[in-house]
C-alpha positions, 0 to 999 in steps of 0.5 A: 027600925034596924034591918037585921040580916041573916047568913051574910058572907063575911069574906067580901067584907075582909081584906083577906077575902076569907071567911064563912057566914055571919048568922046575924048581920047589921050595919049601924051609923049612929049611937042609937043604932048601935044601942038597938043592935046590942039590944037585939044581941042581948035579947037573943043571947048572941055573941057580938063582933064589931067589924070595921074595915075588915083588916087585921082579922081572919074569919073562920070558914065556919063563919060567926055564930052571933051578931056582926055589927058593921060600923058605918058611923063615918062622921068627920069634924075638924075643930081647929087642930083636932079631928073628931071622927066616928069609929067607922071612918077609914083611916085613909080618909082621916089622913086625907082630911087632915092634909086638906086642912093643913094639919100635920101628925097623921102622915105616918098612917098613910097607906094603912088600911082599916077604920079609925076604930080598928086602928085605935083598938090595935094601936096601929102604927109604924116606926114613925108613929102610932095611934097613941101619938094622936089620941086625945080621947075615945068615946065608948059604949060599955056593956056592964052586967046588971045587978037586976036579975030581970036585966042581963046588962046595962049600957053606959056611954063614957069618954076615956082620956088617952092615959086611960086607954092603956096603949102599948105595942099593938095593944090597948084597953079596947083589945083586952076588954070586949065589953068596950065598943069604940064609938068615936075619937078626938085626934090631936094634930098641929098646924103644918104646911099643906104642900109639905104634908101632901109630899110626905104622904105621897112618899110614904105611900110610894114606899109602902107600895114598893117595900112593904105591901104585897101584890094588891091582887093577893089579899092579906090582913096586913102585917100578920105577926107582931115584931117580937122583943128578942133577948138573944144578943147574937141574933140581934147582932146578926139582924143589925149586920144583915140589915144595917138597922138597929134593933130598937128596944130589942125588937126584931121585925117578924119578917126578917125572922121568917126569912131567916128560917127560909119560909118566904114564899112558902105555900099551904093550900091557897095561903102563902108567905108573901114573896115581897114581905115575909110578914104578910100572909097572902091569899093567892087564890081561894084560900081557906081560913084553915090554910092560913091557920096551918101556915101560921102554925108552921111559921111559929113552930119554925121560928121558935124551934130554929131561932128560939123566938115565940111569934104572936099574931097581930091579927084577931081570929073571929069565929074560931 
């Protein structure tokens, strides 16, 4: 029997360390428990939110007036050159397991927070790679409306091949369809030299800590905005001249744009644009979700008005 808890603080379960209470909360570690949790939600007419590692989300100060299902299905099985893993396992753990078994292909994910399920949903990645590069198939639970009046829904477990997942830049079919709950996935890798894999992982983590990630004492959600595609050739030329980098497919890093409008270090309440990387919004001390929202709105307005570029969030708003 599942233990459904009430009025649980979500802030400690997110990387932002921000957010109110979940009206109902449950932790699940198997398919049967997931089904049981969904039964409870449907019986009580509750909206659900599936929580993984708590990165890439901002929870409202008012919390979530439904059922939060925290995924703790953390199985990890090696099959030759593939890894079958539960959606609740940390991405960092999968990187570690692949390196330990001499499997190459996930080095790009070194230092990225969150769970496998969350990474698949948002097609997490960096210029060196993304989840879509490694996915072989994804096992999901689909909630479908029932044709029988006495039943609200049907639950169906099925497996989607990579091409059915509709991966795009920081997007997937799972992000667009809230009726799909990721249960597990099979990641395809290749044999490699264990020493070389470990060396590359170490270099990537060191670089991330040095260049990208803000002060660990300043909680964040990870990258806040997607890197936008820009049509303005003059702006692209300015970016390439300034950084010595190419704007691949017309995309310019959101952090560079935020710097261009002078918002690095900008504070509203307990929220701040990171001094280290302008595409990180950080909690510098007891920030409220509303502080983050106001700072995000200011950033989007300034970048739109001064540079003609519309930014969109990479994070998901929960409970708003």
